[in-house]
C-alpha positions, -999 to 999 in steps of 0.1 A, spaced: -619 495 474 -607 504 435 -640 505 423 -650 533 445 -623 550 438 -631 549 401 -668 555 407 -659 587 426 -632 599 400 -651 593 369 -688 597 379 -692 628 362 -679 614 325 -700 594 302 -693 577 268 -720 583 242 -723 565 208 -745 561 180 -753 596 176 -753 611 139 -719 619 128 -730 653 116 -736 664 153 -710 687 168 -702 698 204 -730 723 206 -753 697 195 -746 672 219 -745 702 247 -778 712 233 -794 677 238 -776 662 268 -769 696 288 -805 695 299 -795 672 326 -765 693 342 -742 716 330 -715 701 307 -681 711 315 -664 697 280 -674 679 253 -647 656 235 -656 644 202 -639 609 191 -627 613 157 -616 582 131 -584 577 115 -592 600 87 -602 627 114 -636 628 107 -664 626 133 -675 591 143 -706 595 162 -688 590 195 -679 614 226 -670 617 260 -689 643 281 -676 656 312 -703 672 338 -698 697 364 -718 678 389 -701 639 399 -734 626 400 -747 639 366 -733 609 348 -757 584 362 -787 608 356 -775 610 320 -772 573 314 -804 564 327 -823 593 308 -807 587 275 -792 550 270 -809 529 246 -832 559 236 -837 569 200 -822 598 189 -829 609 151 -839 573 143 -806 559 157 -802 542 192 -779 561 212 -755 544 241 -746 560 268 -723 544 293 -700 553 323 -663 562 306 -635 550 326 
């Protein structure tokens, strides 16, 4: 029952890591927004406040997260392997 609740609650959010640290929210939107409309891009920063090559993407459609994971997880992006996982 709990996993069903979490699945419905966070299905529109994914955690992305491994993309170039110089990318900004616009670049992530350009690349990942092709699957569905992005509602929010949260760039994860390190202790020094610099971009870390990690982000949490929130899509408008609740089922978009699964589609984005299938399309982009373990794929090369600018010669780096990008990991896309569910965000809980």
